[in-house]
C-alpha positions in Angstrom: 224.6 33.1 41.4 226.4 30.2 41.8 228.3 29.0 39.3 227.9 24.9 38.6 231.7 23.2 39.1 233.4 20.0 38.5 235.4 18.1 39.8 238.3 16.5 38.7 240.1 14.3 39.8 244.2 13.3 38.0 245.6 9.9 38.0 249.5 9.3 39.3 251.0 10.6 35.6 249.0 14.0 36.3 246.3 13.0 33.3 242.4 14.0 34.0 240.4 10.8 34.5 237.4 11.9 36.8 235.3 14.0 33.8 236.2 10.6 30.9 235.0 8.4 33.7 231.6 10.4 33.9 230.9 10.3 30.5 231.5 6.6 29.8 229.0 5.8 32.3 226.6 8.0 31.5 226.4 8.1 27.1 224.5 4.4 26.1 226.8 2.9 23.4 223.9 1.5 20.8 224.7 -2.1 20.0 225.3 -1.0 16.2 227.7 1.9 16.1 226.7 5.0 14.4 229.4 4.9 12.3 229.0 0.9 11.3 225.4 2.2 9.8 226.9 4.8 8.1 230.5 3.0 6.9 230.9 3.3 2.6 230.5 1.2 -0.1 234.4 0.6 -0.8 237.3 2.7 -0.2 239.7 5.3 -1.5 241.3 2.7 -3.0 239.2 0.2 -5.4 235.8 3.3 -5.7 236.1 7.0 -7.8 234.8 8.4 -4.2 234.2 11.8 -5.6 232.0 10.3 -8.7 229.2 9.8 -5.8 226.1 11.5 -6.3 225.7 14.4 -3.4 222.3 14.5 -1.6 221.2 17.7 -2.7 218.0 19.5 -0.9 217.3 21.1 -4.3 217.6 19.1 -8.0 221.1 20.2 -9.2 223.0 20.2 -12.6 221.6 22.0 -15.8 217.6 21.4 -16.7 216.7 20.9 -19.7 214.5 23.4 -22.3 212.0 21.4 -22.2 211.1 20.6 -18.7 212.0 24.5 -17.8 208.9 25.0 -20.1 206.7 22.3 -18.9 207.2 24.1 -15.3 206.1 27.2 -17.0 203.0 25.6 -19.1 201.9 24.3 -15.8 202.1 27.6 -14.1 200.0 29.0 -17.2 197.1 26.4 -17.1 196.5 27.8 -13.6 196.4 31.3 -14.7 194.4 30.6 -17.6 191.9 28.7 -16.2 191.3 30.9 -12.9 191.5 34.6 -13.9 188.5 34.7 -16.2 187.2 37.6 -18.4 183.4 37.9 -18.1 181.5 40.6 -16.0 178.5 39.6 -13.6 175.4 41.5 -11.9 177.1 42.1 -8.3 173.4 41.4 -6.7 172.4 38.2 -9.0 175.7 37.2 -10.0 174.2 36.3 -14.1 176.3 37.1 -16.6 176.6 40.5 -18.5 177.8 40.4 -21.4 176.9 43.3 -23.6 179.0 46.1 -22.7 175.9 48.4 -23.7 174.5 46.6 -20.6 176.8 47.6 -17.6 175.9 49.8 -14.9 176.6 50.6 -11.7 175.7 46.9 -10.6 177.8 45.8 -12.8 181.3 43.7 -11.9 184.4 41.8 -12.9 184.1 37.6 -12.1 186.3 37.0 -9.7 189.1 35.1 -10.5 192.2 33.7 -8.2 193.9 36.7 -9.4 193.2 40.6 -10.3 193.3 41.1 -13.4 195.0 44.6 -13.3 197.0 44.5 -9.7 200.9 45.3 -10.2 201.6 41.8 -9.7 199.6 41.2 -12.7 201.4 43.9 -14.4 204.1 41.8 -13.7 202.7 38.5 -15.1 201.8 40.4 -17.8 205.5 41.4 -18.6 206.5 37.8 -18.1 204.0 36.7 -20.5 205.2 38.1 -22.9 208.7 37.3 -22.7 207.6 33.6 -22.2 206.0 34.0 -25.7 209.2 35.2 -27.3 211.7 32.2 -26.0 209.4 30.1 -25.8 208.0 30.3 -29.3 205.1 29.4 -27.5 201.8 32.2 -28.3 199.9 30.0 -25.5 201.4 33.5 -23.7 200.8 36.4 -25.1 197.6 35.2 -26.4 197.1 35.0 -22.6 197.9 38.9 -22.2 196.0 40.2 -25.0 192.7 38.1 -24.3 193.0 40.0 -20.9 193.8 43.2 -22.0 192.0 43.6 -24.8 189.4 43.0 -22.6 190.3 45.6 -19.9 190.4 47.7 -23.1 187.0 46.9 -24.4 185.1 47.6 -21.0 186.7 50.6 -19.2 185.1 53.5 -21.1 181.5 52.1 -20.0 183.4 51.8 -16.4 184.7 55.4 -16.9 181.9 56.8 -17.7 180.1 55.8 -14.5 182.6 56.8 -12.6 182.2 60.6 -14.5 178.8 60.5 -13.5 179.5 59.9 -10.2 178.7 56.4 -9.2 180.4 54.9 -6.3 179.9 51.5 -6.4 182.0 51.0 -9.5 184.0 47.8 -9.4 187.3 48.6 -7.5 189.3 46.8 -9.8 188.4 49.6 -12.3 188.6 51.8 -10.2 192.3 51.1 -10.0 192.8 51.5 -13.3 191.0 54.5 -14.4 191.4 56.6 -11.5 194.6 55.1 -9.7 196.0 56.6 -6.3 199.4 54.9 -6.1 202.0 54.0 -8.1 201.0 50.5 -6.8 197.3 50.7 -9.5 199.7 52.3 -12.5 203.1 51.6 -13.2 203.8 47.7 -13.5 200.4 47.4 -15.7 201.3 50.4 -17.9 204.4 48.9 -18.2 203.3 45.7 -19.9 200.6 47.8 -21.4 203.1 49.5 -23.9 204.7 46.8 -24.3 202.0 44.7 -25.3 201.3 47.7 -27.8 204.4 48.0 -29.4 204.6 44.2 -30.4 201.0 43.5 -30.9 200.0 46.4 -32.7 198.0 47.6 -30.4 198.3 51.1 -29.3 194.9 52.2 -31.0 193.5 50.3 -28.0 195.3 50.6 -25.3 196.1 54.5 -26.0 193.8 56.4 -23.6 194.5 53.5 -20.7 198.0 54.3 -20.7 198.1 57.8 -20.8 195.9 58.1 -18.1 198.1 55.5 -16.5 201.1 57.7 -17.0 199.5 60.8 -16.5 199.1 60.0 -12.7 202.7 58.9 -12.8 204.2 61.7 -13.8 202.0 64.5 -12.5 199.8 63.0 -9.4 202.0 61.1 -7.5 203.7 62.5 -4.9 207.4 63.5 -5.2 210.1 64.6 -2.5 211.7 68.1 -3.2 214.3 67.4 -5.3 211.5 65.0 -7.8 212.0 61.7 -6.4 208.9 59.5 -5.9 207.4 58.8 -2.6 204.9 58.8 -0.2 203.7 59.8 3.3 203.5 56.1 4.4 203.9 55.3 7.3 205.3 58.3 7.5 205.5 61.9 5.4 207.9 61.7 3.1 208.9 58.1 3.1 210.5 56.6 -0.2 209.7 53.3 -0.8 212.0 50.4 -2.7 209.4 49.2 -4.0 208.3 52.5 -6.0 211.6 51.8 -8.3 209.3 49.6 -10.2 206.3 50.9 -9.8 207.3 53.8 -12.1 211.0 53.3 -13.5 210.0 50.3 -16.4 207.0 52.5 -16.9 209.0 55.7 -17.4 211.4 54.0 -20.6 208.6 52.2 -21.8 206.9 55.8 -22.5 210.0 56.9 -23.9 210.1 53.6 -26.6 205.9 54.4 -26.8 206.0 58.0 -27.4 209.4 58.7 -29.0 210.8 61.0 -26.3 213.6 60.5 -24.6 212.4 63.3 -21.2 211.2 60.3 -20.3 214.4 57.5 -19.5 216.1 60.3 -18.7 213.6 60.9 -15.9 214.1 57.2 -15.2 217.8 57.4 -14.9 217.5 60.0 -12.8 215.3 58.6 -10.2 217.7 55.6 -10.3 220.4 57.6 -8.9 218.0 59.3 -6.4 216.8 56.4 -5.2 220.9 54.8 -5.3 221.9 58.3 -2.4 219.1 57.2 0.1 218.3 53.9 -0.3 222.3 51.8 -1.7 223.9 50.5 0.8 227.3 50.7 -0.8 229.6 48.5 1.4 226.6 45.6 1.5 226.0 46.2 -2.3 222.2 46.5 -1.4 219.0 48.1 -1.2 217.2 48.9 2.2 213.6 48.6 1.7 212.6 52.1 3.4 214.2 55.4 3.9 212.3 58.4 6.4 213.6 61.8 5.5 213.4 62.7 9.2 214.5 59.4 10.3 218.5 59.5 11.5 220.0 57.0 11.8 218.0 55.6 8.9 217.8 51.4 9.7 218.9 49.4 7.0 216.5 46.4 6.3 217.1 44.2 3.3 214.2 42.9 2.2 214.4 40.2 -0.9 211.1 41.4 -2.9 212.0 44.8 -2.5 215.7 44.3 -3.7 214.3 42.1 -6.5 212.3 45.0 -7.7 215.6 47.2 -7.2 217.5 44.7 -9.6 214.8 44.0 -12.3 214.2 47.9 -12.3 217.8 48.3 -13.4 217.6 45.7 -15.6 214.7 46.8 -17.2 215.8 50.2 -17.7 219.1 48.9 -18.5 217.2 46.8 -21.5 216.0 50.6 -23.0 218.2 53.5 -22.3 220.7 54.1 -25.2 224.3 52.7 -25.1 225.2 56.8 -24.9 223.1 57.8 -22.5 225.1 59.9 -19.8 223.9 57.8 -17.1 223.6 54.1 -18.5 227.7 53.3 -17.0 226.6 54.4 -13.2 223.4 52.4 -13.7 225.1 49.5 -15.4 227.7 49.2 -12.5 224.9 49.8 -9.8 223.4 45.8 -11.7 226.8 44.5 -11.3 227.9 45.3 -7.7 223.8 44.3 -6.9 224.5 40.9 -8.8 228.1 40.6 -6.9 226.3 41.0 -3.2 223.5 38.8 -4.1 225.0 35.9 -5.8 227.5 35.8 -2.0 224.4 35.7 -0.5 222.5 32.5 -2.2 221.7 29.8 0.0 223.0 25.7 -0.7 219.8 25.2 -1.6 219.0 28.1 -4.3 216.8 29.9 -2.2 217.6 34.1 -1.4 216.4 34.3 2.4 213.6 37.2 3.2 216.1 39.1 4.7 219.0 38.6 2.2 222.2 39.1 5.0 219.9 37.3 7.6 220.2 33.6 6.8 217.9 31.8 10.2 215.3 34.1 7.7 213.1 31.9 5.3 213.6 31.6 1.7 211.5 33.3 -0.2 210.1 32.4 -3.3 209.6 35.7 -5.3 212.6 37.5 -4.6 214.4 34.2 -5.8 212.7 34.3 -8.9 213.3 37.6 -9.7 217.0 37.5 -8.8 217.1 34.1 -11.2 215.7 36.0 -14.2 217.9 39.2 -13.7 221.0 37.0 -13.4 220.1 35.1 -16.2 218.8 38.2 -18.2 222.4 40.0 -17.4 224.7 36.7 -19.4 222.3 37.2 -21.9 223.0 40.8 -22.8 226.8 40.4 -21.9 226.3 42.8 -18.5 227.6 39.8 -16.6 229.9 37.2 -16.6 228.5 33.3 -17.7 230.7 31.6 -16.0 230.6 33.5 -12.7 226.9 34.0 -12.6 225.3 31.1 -14.9 225.5 28.8 -12.5 223.9 31.5 -9.7 221.3 31.3 -12.6 220.7 27.9 -12.6 220.9 27.3 -9.4 218.2 29.8 -8.6 215.8 28.4 -11.2 216.2 24.9 -9.4 214.7 26.2 -6.8 212.0 27.8 -8.1 211.1 24.8 -9.9 210.9 23.1 -6.4 208.4 25.5 -5.4 205.8 25.2 -8.7 203.1 22.2 -7.4 201.8 20.4 -10.0 198.8 22.2 -10.2 200.7 25.2 -11.7 200.4 27.1 -8.0 203.9 28.9 -7.1 204.9 28.3 -3.1 206.7 30.2 -0.6 205.8 33.7 -1.3 205.7 36.2 0.8 202.6 37.7 1.2 202.3 41.3 0.9 204.4 43.3 2.7 204.6 46.9 4.0 208.0 48.4 5.6 208.8 47.9 9.0 211.8 48.6 11.1 212.8 45.4 13.4 213.4 42.3 12.2 210.7 40.5 13.8 208.3 42.1 11.0 209.9 40.2 8.2 210.9 37.2 9.8 207.8 36.4 10.7 205.6 38.0 7.2 203.0 34.8 6.1 203.6 32.8 2.9 201.2 32.1 0.3 200.3 30.1 -2.9 197.7 32.6 -3.1 200.4 35.8 -3.0 200.1 37.0 -6.6 203.6 38.5 -6.5 205.7 34.8 -7.0 203.5 34.2 -10.1 205.2 36.6 -13.1 208.7 36.6 -11.2 208.3 32.4 -11.5 207.2 32.7 -15.5 210.0 35.7 -15.7 212.9 33.1 -14.6 211.6 30.7 -16.8 211.4 32.5 -19.8 215.4 33.6 -19.2 216.4 30.5 -18.2 214.7 28.9 -21.7 217.3 32.0 -23.3 220.2 31.1 -21.2 220.1 27.7 -21.9 219.9 28.3 -26.1 222.4 30.7 -25.9 225.1 30.2 -23.6 226.8 26.2 -22.9 226.3 25.1 -19.7 227.9 21.1 -18.8 228.3 19.6 -16.1 232.2 18.9 -15.4 233.5 17.4 -12.2 229.5 17.7 -10.7 229.9 21.1 -10.9 227.5 23.5 -13.0 230.2 25.1 -15.5 229.7 27.7 -18.5 231.0 27.6 -21.6 232.3 29.6 -24.7 231.8 26.8 -27.1 229.4 23.4 -26.5 231.6 20.9 -24.8 230.9 17.7 -26.6 232.9 15.0 -24.4 231.4 12.5 -22.9 233.4 12.2 -20.4 232.5 12.8 -16.5 235.8 15.2 -15.6 236.8 17.2 -19.0 239.5 20.0 -19.8 237.8 22.9 -22.0 237.6 21.8 -25.6 
């Protein structure tokens, strides 16, 4: 192939002029130059330029508790209106209000989201935290209304299934006959948290034990005991399954007063670390297939969020004297350091965390925000280093919560892939249930963070201080 050539002519002093003349001829200079249009007001001698307001793509600074809660309240109002607790006849759509009238044609009235999906397990746990950090019982009432409803109708549907009915509402089948960790772990963990905090052990005990029987005795495992699946290949480990199982195990330890379940949760974390954690990156691969060599590493955002959240949830329950706690805490801190370095300038994290040309994604950003804020509040992370990361993350998430309370920018449910295009092009939708619990978790813990720490803007930057800084000066030394 012939290469394009450029003719260079030199003047008598040896300077190159041909190319420069060509550029002058071909470039059209506007009458009003770009430089003149952007000329600053004032100058360095007359204007404190360092106090000019930056052009941030998302809000920047320290949000107020009032503003954070107002954003969360929009989500609560939307979910309360679109997730009914009602039954109807499948054929006639007539309401069924009497439990005794439940039959094979009875189904849940369909709202925007399923009441017993793993995404709603996250949402229920987030609502409980929101009630605690904001003091607003409307959040815990949302959980109680739906869990009490499910517990009240479960026996009638269980009897139908036991008698061989085949058309029982799939949502109830998912509760009563779980077939995957997705069906069981997140909802069960939330149910145990509710039972312990709201005196519901008698009402929920049968459902809880049914879920845990599946997790402990029926879920597929590798020969070493690690939770796994036979999809998309035999003996595949999914990072998502950390969250779909281990928080339930540690909560069952509290629920039963039996440390064996917490021991198993800790051991499972170390097993996941062995084949999923890429130490030089400080991140987890999304999937690991036993017979695949080498093992590709795609650092999907939300799966890393599930891992980070699992570490946080297990640390919440694991005794300070537990032999595996130091290793788990170190893993949490290593992942925190890696994630902080990958946060974008807008506050979001990317769909593939180490690929800045992949899109910015809401659900992983919300999960990371919660974990950073929670780690600080629990004393696991340094507030000076990570507090600004958490607040920037919340500011990003808040921009994705619509006036109606819908969480936008969330990647839809995602299987496992072994090429970048699979992750790059996953759709996003406000109808994806995965965004709502994480958004409420993030807001709840940011409220706690602001209440218990002392963030201030200093020289335009968000900083965290050990004591309140009372000065009104825009730039100040720590008091």
